[in-house]
C-alpha positions as CSV (number, residue, x, y, z in Angstrom):
1,M,-54.8,32.0,-101.8
2,M,-58.4,30.9,-100.5
3,H,-58.9,27.9,-103.5
4,R,-55.5,26.8,-102.9
5,F,-56.3,26.3,-99.1
6,A,-59.6,24.3,-99.7
7,V,-57.8,22.5,-101.9
8,L,-55.1,21.7,-98.9
9,L,-57.6,21.0,-96.4
10,A,-59.8,18.4,-98.8
11,V,-56.3,16.8,-99.5
12,L,-56.0,16.5,-95.4
13,G,-59.2,14.9,-95.0
14,A,-59.0,12.8,-97.3
15,V,-55.7,11.5,-96.4
16,I,-56.9,11.6,-92.7
17,C,-59.8,9.4,-93.7
18,A,-57.9,6.8,-95.5
19,N,-55.5,6.7,-93.0
20,A,-59.0,5.8,-90.6
21,A,-60.0,3.6,-92.9
22,A,-57.3,1.4,-92.9
23,V,-57.1,1.6,-89.3
24,K,-60.4,0.0,-89.3
25,N,-60.1,-2.2,-91.9
26,T,-56.9,-3.9,-90.0
27,A,-57.6,-7.6,-88.6
28,P,-57.1,-7.2,-84.8
29,L,-53.9,-8.9,-83.6
30,L,-54.5,-11.3,-80.3
31,S,-52.9,-13.0,-77.6
32,C,-49.1,-11.8,-78.5
33,E,-49.0,-9.8,-75.0
34,D,-46.9,-12.1,-73.3
35,A,-43.2,-12.6,-74.3
36,K,-43.3,-16.0,-72.1
37,T,-46.0,-17.9,-73.6
38,R,-46.0,-16.5,-77.2
39,V,-44.3,-18.3,-79.8
40,D,-42.4,-15.5,-81.9
41,G,-43.0,-15.2,-85.4
42,E,-45.7,-17.7,-85.5
43,Y,-49.3,-16.7,-86.3
44,I,-52.9,-18.2,-86.5
45,F,-54.8,-15.9,-89.3
46,V,-58.5,-16.6,-89.2
47,L,-60.6,-15.9,-92.1
48,H,-64.7,-14.2,-91.7
49,E,-67.2,-17.0,-92.1
50,T,-68.6,-15.8,-95.0
51,V,-65.1,-16.4,-97.1
52,T,-65.8,-19.2,-99.9
53,D,-63.2,-21.8,-100.1
54,K,-62.7,-19.7,-103.6
55,E,-62.1,-16.9,-102.2
56,K,-59.9,-18.6,-99.1
57,E,-57.9,-20.5,-102.2
58,R,-57.4,-16.8,-103.7
59,H,-56.4,-15.4,-100.3
60,I,-53.5,-18.2,-99.9
61,A,-51.9,-17.7,-103.4
62,E,-51.7,-14.1,-103.3
63,V,-50.6,-14.5,-99.5
64,K,-48.0,-16.9,-101.0
65,K,-46.8,-14.6,-103.2
66,L,-46.5,-11.8,-100.9
67,L,-44.2,-14.1,-98.8
68,L,-42.0,-15.3,-102.0
69,S,-41.1,-11.4,-102.3
70,S,-40.0,-11.1,-99.1
71,G,-36.4,-12.9,-99.8
72,N,-36.6,-14.1,-96.4
73,S,-37.5,-17.9,-94.9
74,S,-41.0,-16.9,-94.4
75,H,-43.3,-19.5,-95.2
76,L,-46.9,-21.0,-94.6
77,M,-47.4,-23.9,-92.2
78,S,-50.7,-25.2,-92.0
79,N,-54.4,-25.0,-93.2
80,Y,-57.6,-25.4,-91.5
81,T,-61.2,-25.9,-92.7
82,I,-63.4,-26.6,-89.6
83,N,-67.4,-25.7,-91.0
84,D,-66.9,-22.1,-90.8
85,F,-63.2,-22.1,-88.7
86,K,-61.1,-21.2,-91.9
87,G,-58.0,-20.1,-92.0
88,Y,-54.2,-21.1,-91.7
89,S,-50.5,-20.5,-89.6
90,A,-47.4,-19.4,-90.7
91,K,-44.1,-18.6,-89.9
92,L,-43.2,-14.9,-90.7
93,L,-39.9,-13.2,-90.1
94,D,-41.3,-10.0,-90.9
95,D,-44.1,-7.9,-88.5
96,G,-44.4,-6.2,-92.2
97,L,-45.8,-9.0,-93.7
98,R,-48.0,-10.3,-90.6
99,D,-49.4,-6.2,-91.0
100,K,-50.1,-6.5,-94.8
101,I,-52.0,-9.7,-94.4
102,R,-54.1,-8.0,-91.5
103,L,-55.0,-5.4,-94.1
104,M,-56.5,-7.7,-96.1
105,P,-60.3,-7.9,-96.4
106,E,-60.5,-11.9,-95.9
107,V,-58.4,-12.0,-92.8
108,K,-60.7,-11.6,-89.5
109,Y,-58.1,-11.7,-87.0
110,V,-54.7,-12.4,-86.4
111,E,-53.6,-14.4,-83.2
112,C,-50.1,-15.1,-82.2
113,S,-48.8,-18.9,-81.3
114,Q,-48.8,-19.6,-77.7
115,I,-47.0,-22.2,-75.7
116,V,-49.7,-24.3,-74.0
117,H,-49.7,-27.9,-71.5
118,T,-51.1,-30.7,-69.9
119,Y,-53.1,-29.7,-66.6
120,Q,-51.5,-32.6,-65.2
121,S,-50.6,-31.8,-61.7
122,N,-47.2,-31.8,-60.8
123,A,-47.4,-33.5,-58.0
124,D,-46.4,-36.9,-57.6
125,C,-49.4,-38.3,-55.4
126,T,-49.1,-41.4,-53.2
127,N,-52.5,-42.7,-52.0
128,Q,-52.1,-44.2,-48.3
129,K,-55.6,-46.7,-47.7
130,G,-56.9,-47.6,-44.9
131,A,-55.4,-44.4,-43.0
132,T,-56.6,-42.9,-40.0
133,W,-59.5,-40.5,-40.6
134,G,-57.8,-37.3,-38.5
135,I,-55.4,-37.8,-41.6
136,V,-57.8,-38.3,-44.1
137,R,-60.0,-35.4,-43.1
138,T,-57.3,-33.1,-44.0
139,T,-57.4,-33.8,-47.8
140,Y,-60.7,-33.3,-48.5
141,R,-62.9,-30.4,-48.8
142,D,-66.4,-32.7,-48.1
143,K,-66.6,-35.4,-45.2
144,P,-64.9,-38.4,-47.2
145,T,-66.6,-41.5,-47.7
146,V,-63.1,-43.4,-47.9
147,D,-59.9,-44.1,-45.5
148,D,-57.3,-42.8,-48.2
149,Y,-55.0,-40.1,-47.6
150,S,-53.0,-38.8,-50.7
151,Y,-49.9,-37.1,-50.3
152,N,-47.3,-35.4,-52.7
153,A,-44.2,-38.0,-51.6
154,A,-42.0,-35.1,-53.1
155,A,-43.4,-32.5,-50.8
156,A,-44.1,-34.6,-47.4
157,G,-42.1,-32.5,-45.2
158,E,-38.2,-33.5,-46.3
159,N,-35.3,-31.3,-45.1
160,V,-38.2,-29.6,-42.5
161,K,-37.7,-29.8,-38.3
162,V,-40.6,-30.1,-36.6
163,Y,-39.9,-29.3,-32.5
164,V,-42.3,-31.4,-30.4
165,I,-42.3,-28.8,-26.9
166,D,-43.9,-31.6,-24.9
167,T,-43.2,-34.6,-22.7
168,G,-40.3,-35.7,-25.0
169,I,-41.0,-38.5,-27.7
170,F,-39.9,-42.4,-27.9
171,T,-37.5,-42.0,-30.5
172,Q,-37.2,-45.2,-31.2
173,H,-40.7,-46.2,-32.1
174,P,-40.1,-48.4,-35.5
175,D,-43.1,-46.1,-37.0
176,F,-40.4,-43.1,-36.7
177,E,-38.2,-44.7,-39.5
178,G,-35.3,-43.6,-37.7
179,R,-36.3,-39.9,-38.2
180,A,-37.2,-38.9,-34.4
181,E,-34.1,-37.1,-32.3
182,W,-33.9,-36.2,-28.9
183,G,-33.1,-32.2,-28.8
184,V,-33.2,-31.0,-25.2
185,D,-35.0,-32.1,-21.5
186,F,-36.0,-29.0,-19.2
187,V,-37.8,-31.4,-16.7
188,D,-35.0,-33.9,-15.8
189,S,-30.9,-33.6,-15.1
190,P,-29.7,-36.3,-16.0
191,S,-32.6,-36.7,-18.6
192,P,-34.3,-40.1,-19.4
193,R,-34.2,-39.1,-22.8
194,D,-37.3,-40.8,-22.9
195,D,-41.0,-40.1,-23.2
196,L,-42.5,-41.2,-19.6
197,N,-45.9,-40.2,-20.4
198,G,-46.9,-41.0,-23.9
199,H,-48.9,-37.5,-25.0
200,G,-45.5,-36.3,-27.3
201,T,-45.1,-39.4,-28.9
202,H,-48.4,-39.5,-29.7
203,C,-48.4,-35.7,-31.1
204,A,-44.8,-36.5,-33.0
205,G,-46.6,-39.4,-34.6
206,T,-49.4,-37.5,-35.9
207,V,-46.5,-34.9,-37.4
208,M,-44.4,-37.4,-39.3
209,S,-44.7,-41.3,-38.3
210,K,-45.4,-43.7,-41.4
211,T,-48.8,-45.1,-40.4
212,W,-50.1,-42.1,-38.6
213,G,-48.7,-39.1,-39.8
214,I,-49.4,-36.4,-41.7
215,A,-45.9,-35.6,-43.2
216,K,-44.2,-38.6,-43.8
217,K,-40.5,-37.4,-44.4
218,A,-40.2,-34.9,-41.6
219,T,-38.0,-35.2,-38.8
220,A,-39.5,-34.5,-35.4
221,I,-37.1,-33.5,-32.2
222,A,-37.8,-33.7,-28.6
223,V,-38.0,-30.5,-26.6
224,R,-39.2,-32.3,-23.0
225,V,-40.9,-29.5,-20.8
226,L,-43.5,-31.6,-18.8
227,D,-43.2,-34.4,-17.0
228,Q,-44.7,-38.2,-16.9
229,N,-47.7,-36.6,-15.6
230,G,-48.1,-34.3,-18.4
231,S,-47.6,-30.9,-16.3
232,G,-44.5,-28.3,-16.4
233,T,-44.3,-24.6,-15.5
234,T,-44.4,-21.5,-17.8
235,K,-40.6,-21.1,-17.2
236,G,-40.0,-24.5,-18.4
237,V,-42.1,-24.1,-21.5
238,I,-40.5,-20.6,-22.1
239,D,-37.3,-22.4,-21.7
240,G,-38.1,-24.9,-24.1
241,I,-39.3,-21.9,-27.4
242,N,-35.9,-20.6,-26.5
243,W,-34.0,-23.6,-27.1
244,V,-36.0,-23.9,-30.3
245,A,-35.3,-20.3,-31.3
246,D,-31.9,-20.6,-31.0
247,Q,-31.7,-23.8,-32.9
248,H,-33.3,-22.1,-35.7
249,S,-31.2,-20.5,-38.8
250,S,-31.9,-18.2,-41.0
251,G,-33.7,-19.8,-44.1
252,A,-34.4,-23.1,-41.8
253,K,-38.1,-24.7,-42.3
254,T,-39.0,-24.9,-39.0
255,V,-42.5,-25.9,-36.9
256,A,-43.0,-25.7,-33.5
257,S,-45.6,-28.2,-32.7
258,M,-47.0,-27.3,-28.5
259,S,-49.8,-28.9,-27.3
260,L,-49.8,-27.7,-23.8
261,G,-51.1,-24.5,-22.2
262,G,-52.4,-23.0,-19.2
263,S,-53.8,-19.4,-17.7
264,K,-53.1,-16.7,-19.8
265,S,-49.5,-15.2,-19.6
266,T,-47.9,-12.4,-21.0
267,S,-43.9,-13.9,-20.8
268,L,-45.4,-17.1,-22.6
269,N,-47.1,-15.2,-25.5
270,N,-44.1,-12.8,-26.0
271,A,-41.6,-15.7,-25.9
272,V,-44.2,-17.5,-28.7
273,D,-44.6,-14.6,-30.7
274,S,-40.7,-13.6,-30.7
275,A,-39.7,-17.0,-31.7
276,V,-42.3,-16.6,-34.6
277,S,-40.7,-13.8,-35.7
278,K,-37.3,-15.1,-35.9
279,G,-38.9,-17.9,-38.5
280,V,-40.4,-20.7,-36.4
281,N,-43.8,-21.7,-37.4
282,F,-45.9,-22.4,-34.1
283,A,-48.8,-24.6,-34.0
284,V,-50.3,-24.6,-30.1
285,A,-53.3,-26.3,-28.4
286,A,-56.6,-23.9,-28.3
287,G,-57.0,-25.7,-24.9
288,N,-59.9,-28.1,-23.3
289,E,-61.9,-26.2,-20.9
290,A,-64.7,-25.0,-23.6
291,Q,-63.7,-21.5,-23.1
292,D,-62.6,-18.6,-24.7
293,A,-59.1,-19.4,-26.0
294,C,-58.2,-15.9,-25.4
295,N,-58.3,-16.7,-21.6
296,T,-55.4,-18.9,-22.1
297,S,-51.7,-19.6,-23.0
298,P,-49.9,-20.0,-25.5
299,A,-53.4,-20.3,-27.6
300,S,-53.5,-16.4,-27.4
301,A,-50.3,-15.6,-28.3
302,S,-50.7,-13.0,-31.7
303,N,-48.5,-14.8,-34.3
304,C,-49.0,-18.0,-33.6
305,V,-51.6,-20.3,-35.6
306,S,-54.5,-21.5,-32.4
307,V,-55.8,-25.1,-33.0
308,M,-59.3,-26.1,-32.1
309,A,-60.6,-29.7,-32.4
310,S,-63.3,-31.5,-34.0
311,D,-64.9,-35.0,-34.6
312,E,-65.1,-37.6,-37.3
313,S,-68.5,-36.6,-38.0
314,D,-67.6,-33.0,-38.4
315,Q,-69.0,-32.1,-35.0
316,F,-67.1,-29.4,-33.3
317,A,-65.2,-31.2,-29.5
318,D,-67.7,-30.5,-27.1
319,F,-64.0,-29.5,-25.1
320,S,-62.1,-27.6,-27.4
321,N,-62.0,-23.9,-26.6
322,Y,-62.9,-21.2,-29.0
323,G,-63.3,-17.8,-30.2
324,R,-61.4,-14.7,-31.6
325,C,-57.5,-15.9,-30.6
326,A,-58.6,-19.3,-32.3
327,H,-57.4,-19.8,-36.1
328,I,-58.4,-23.1,-37.5
329,I,-60.3,-26.4,-36.6
330,A,-58.3,-29.5,-37.1
331,P,-59.1,-33.6,-36.2
332,G,-58.7,-33.9,-32.5
333,V,-61.3,-36.9,-31.6
334,D,-60.5,-40.3,-31.1
335,I,-57.0,-39.7,-32.6
336,T,-54.9,-43.0,-33.0
337,S,-51.3,-42.3,-32.9
338,T,-47.3,-43.8,-32.4
339,W,-47.1,-44.3,-28.2
340,N,-44.2,-44.6,-25.8
341,N,-44.5,-48.5,-25.8
342,G,-44.1,-48.9,-29.1
343,G,-47.4,-49.6,-30.1
344,T,-50.4,-47.2,-30.6
345,K,-52.8,-45.5,-28.3
346,T,-56.1,-43.5,-29.2
347,I,-57.1,-40.1,-27.5
348,S,-58.3,-36.7,-27.9
349,G,-58.1,-33.3,-27.2
350,T,-57.0,-30.2,-28.9
351,S,-53.7,-31.4,-28.5
352,M,-54.3,-33.9,-31.1
353,A,-55.4,-31.4,-33.1
354,T,-52.5,-29.3,-33.2
355,P,-49.9,-31.9,-34.7
356,H,-52.5,-32.2,-37.7
357,V,-52.0,-28.2,-38.3
358,A,-47.6,-29.0,-37.4
359,G,-47.8,-31.7,-40.1
360,V,-49.8,-29.7,-42.7
361,M,-47.2,-26.5,-42.0
362,A,-44.3,-29.1,-42.7
363,K,-45.5,-30.5,-45.8
364,Y,-46.8,-26.6,-47.0
365,L,-42.8,-25.6,-46.5
366,S,-41.4,-28.6,-48.5
367,S,-43.7,-27.9,-51.4
368,Q,-42.2,-24.0,-51.5
369,S,-38.7,-23.8,-52.8
370,T,-37.9,-20.6,-51.0
371,T,-39.1,-20.5,-47.4
372,S,-42.0,-19.0,-46.5
373,S,-42.2,-16.8,-43.6
374,P,-44.2,-17.6,-40.7
375,K,-46.9,-15.2,-41.5
376,E,-47.4,-16.2,-45.1
377,V,-47.5,-20.2,-43.4
378,K,-50.3,-18.9,-41.4
379,D,-52.1,-16.8,-44.1
380,W,-52.2,-19.5,-46.2
381,L,-53.4,-22.4,-43.8
382,I,-56.3,-19.9,-43.4
383,N,-57.0,-18.9,-46.8
384,N,-56.9,-22.6,-48.0
385,A,-58.8,-23.9,-44.8
386,T,-62.4,-25.0,-45.7
387,P,-65.0,-23.0,-44.4
388,N,-68.4,-23.5,-42.8
389,K,-68.1,-27.3,-42.8
390,I,-67.9,-28.0,-38.8
391,N,-71.1,-28.2,-37.0
392,G,-71.9,-26.6,-33.6
393,V,-69.5,-24.4,-33.8
394,P,-69.2,-21.9,-30.6
395,T,-70.1,-17.9,-31.0
396,S,-69.8,-16.4,-34.5
397,R,-66.6,-14.9,-33.2
398,T,-65.0,-18.1,-33.8
399,P,-63.9,-19.1,-37.5
400,N,-65.5,-22.1,-38.8
401,L,-62.1,-22.9,-40.6
402,L,-61.4,-26.7,-41.4
403,L,-57.5,-27.3,-41.9
404,F,-57.0,-28.6,-45.7
405,M,-54.2,-29.1,-47.8
406,D,-54.9,-31.1,-51.2
407,C,-51.6,-33.2,-52.8
408,V,-50.4,-30.5,-54.6
């Protein structure tokens, strides 16, 4: 009885050892996990470097016999000899055939054939030569030495509405190409339906005009809350925000550009945050008092993107507000854009930096097949910004993040 048991153990041990040896001698199978990228049934068999040419010929002859005996249309495809890289490809309709070949001692590994593709960008990049420095700077990580503004013409703000909450817009400006519309006036009744100051037209031009704009296919809508002197009230600004929120519909791609501000206002901040929660992306000016933006509104609202300013030499603008309530830096010194006389004007301020961000928001939204939430857009802006490029940024609490969007 003990003898029979000993024999049984010996037999079992031999079987286990044989199976272990088979597993150990089985060539590994690579790159077959992803069903989306693998080519089903198509394999590349790579032989050990030590396999001679004659051994390779014998091996392939043996594989051909195996495939012929399978009774299906499995077949060899290509034969490879590139110095030490030796192997072949095969179309196998039976995983069992593949695994039998894996057991052959000449085989080093087997890899599933995969789909490959070009690395050419899908972007249809358009290059505007001689562009104004501000829009150019938004497309370069390092300070550019050229004045080329490169953008994706297929994602240039089309189907995005940008509400410019400001002094109004001279909608007939030729550089707007008919993409500027009058929205509403909370200053005068009857409304002049015009920009009697120029500030709003300038901001709209940086957002979307043909020559001076970031998002060259976006639509700008005038929301007049400031008078001919550039002044207004908290009540009037909240009226404008409320109107924009009412215009926004679920799934729409909507941006508000608000280059204005004053003392800290809880009601103004709450109005902005509520409009953001409804789906409106807000870019607002950090302010021009060279102080902490947390002391001002709407820059201190929680959910907006508060914009600081820099100059062409990558220096932080000496007038710009700063601090933890501000989020991103954009060009804001000596910015040339459209004006309310049909021409152009060059001016400075965080007011000028803000529409750069609004324009990039519009470009980003138009590049997405679905509508991103304002939080997703804000997170993308911050994460995609270029860090530590601007000199002279006040206090360690101020984010040194420069607005950036490549042609994608």
